[in-house]
N, C-alpha and C positions, 0 to 999 in steps of 0.2 A: 480269447479275451471277451468274446461276445457273451452276453448275459445268458445265452442258452447253453453254453458249454458246461459239461458235467464234470470235467476234470477240475480237481482242486488246485488252489494256488496258495503258496505261503509267501511270507514277506522276508526279504533280505534286509534286516534292519541296519546293517552296516552301510547300506546305500541310501537310507532314508534320512538325509541330512540337509535337504534343501527342497524348495518347491519344485524345481525342475528335475531333481534326481530321484524323486520317489518312484521306485520300481517294484514290480512284482515278477516272480519267475515261475515258470511252468514246471511243476514237479511230476508231470505225467510219467508213468513207467516207460521203460525201453528207450529213454533218452539219456545219452551220455553227457550232453552239455545242456546246461540250463539256459533258457532264453529270458532276457531281461527286457522289460517294457517301461519306458519312461512316460510319466504323466505330462501331457501338454497343458491341460487345465481341467478344472472342475466345471461341469456344465450346470448342474443343479443338484439338490439333495431332497430326500424325502424321509419322513418319519417312519421308522420301523420298530415297533414295540417301544422300548425305552431308549432307543438310539437312533442314529441317522444312517442312511445309505447315500452314497455320493455317485452321481453319474459322471464317469470319467471319459474324457477324450484322450486317447493314447497317442503319444507323439509318433508321427510317421505312419499311423494306421488310419484307414478310412473311417468315416463316421458310422458305418454299419458295424464297426468293431467296438463301439462305445459300450460300456458295461457298468452296472451298478455294483459298487464295492462297499462293504461295511467299513465303518470308521477305524476299526482295529487294523485294517490293511494299509492305513495311511498315517504318515507322521504328523506331528503337531504343527509344524510349519505349514504343511499343505492344508491341514484342517483350518488353521487360522486364516489362510488366504481366502477362504470362502466368504467370511464376514469382513475381511480387510483386504480386498483384492489389490494387486499391484496395477499400475497404469497399463492399459492394453497397448499393443503396438499401434503405430500411427495408422496403418491401413485399416485395421478392424475398427479403430476408434472413429475414423472419418466416415467409414461406411455406415456405422451405426448412427452417426450424426445425420447423414443424408436420409437414411430410412426413417428416422424419428421425425425430422422436419417435414418430409413428404407426407407422412401419415397425419401429422397434426394439421398441416395446411389443407390436405384433402378433406379432413373432418370438418374444418371450419367452413370450407366452401360448400359442403354437402348440406342439403336440407334435412337429411336423416339424423337421428340421434342415436344410431346404432353404435355399438362398441367398435373400436379400431384395433387392428392387429399390426404390430410393428415387428418386422424381421430383425432380430438383434441377438448377438451373442450375450448370454445372460451374465457372464462374468463382467462384460462391459457395462451392462445395466447396474450391476451391484457396485461397480467402481463409481459410476456417476451418482448413484443415490445413497452411497455409504453414509450412514448416520443422519440421513435426511428423512423428512416425512413423518407421518403419524399413522397409527393403525386406524383402519376403517371398521365400521360395523359389519362389513361384508368379509367373510373369512378369506384370508390370503391377500387381501387388497391393502394398499397403502395410499394415503392421501398426501399429495404434494402441492406446495405453493410454488409460485414462479421462481422465487429465489432458491428453491431447493435444487434447481438445475444449473447452478453456477459452475459446477464442475464440467458441464457439457460444453467445453470450449469449441468454438466453431459454429455454434448456433447464432444466427443473425438476431439483431435486437427485436425484429418483428416476427419471431418464430411463433408467438402465441396470439397473433392477431392479423387481420387483413383489412386494409383500407382501400377505398376506391379513389378516383380522381377528385372527388368532392370532399375527401377527408373523413368519410363515413364508412363504417364497416362492422365487423363482428370480431369478438375476442373470446378467449377461454374465460369462463367464470370460475376461477379457482375456488376450491382445490380440484386438481386433476386426480382421478383415481386410477391406479395401475396395479397390475398383477403379472409377474413372470409366469410363463407357461411352457411346459414341454409336452409335445404330443409326438406321435410316431407316424411314419409313412404308412399308407394303407396296405392291407394285405394284397400281395400279388405273387405271381409265379413266373419262373423262368425255366428254360430248358438247359440242363447241364448233363453232359455226357449222354445225351439221348433220352434223359429222364426229366419229367416235370417235377420241379422242386420249389419249395417256398422261397421267395426272394428275401434277402436280408432286409431288415427294417433299419431306418435311420431316425435319429431324434430330430424333431422340428422345434426350433427355439423361437419363441415370440414373447412380446410384452403386450398385454391386453390393456388398452386405455379406454377410459370413458370420462366425459366432461360435459358440463352444461355450457351453453353459449349465451353471450349477452351482446346487445348492440353497443357500439362504441364510436367515438370520433377522435379526431386528432388532438382534442383537448382533454379527452377522458378515455385513455386506453387502459 
């Protein structure tokens, strides 16, 4: 299933009838029984020629087994779930909320204007920002207003500002600019069966944030 595998796979279309049951099977020779792999979720997609490829997290398999798959290998329900994702499970949703809040608050406290990286599953990000925001002049970035994050249940009211004991502080000067990003773990090697081999790579999922800051007080947040 890893992207580097050279064996071809075909699709059992009788199995492609729901988001969770989209499966591919291995048609490598010398195998009497086909192996089926269920899709856990779509991590990201990328443009390839006139179509898209989708980075798939396979259910029950480690992240280094994620692979890019052409759209023809996935059913319509699964493809639609990329732009219209279902609500994530509670654990991943709450973890994303904590990571987002920590990143924003750290950025507000910092004197730096550097971009901020948030560790977050990108299907959670797509759920939160679905049909929200507007395109930025910077390729791949989207501009968001405060109200665009209303789906992010669990964020406290003060997520986008910080006040001191005098009621003065700093706030995000919306819009906030964001871009989902997938990178890969660095090249490294491991010892396997007494031989030095390349270690498998895993996708790293982040949301890149940047925003201006402005002074605020308890009467002007």
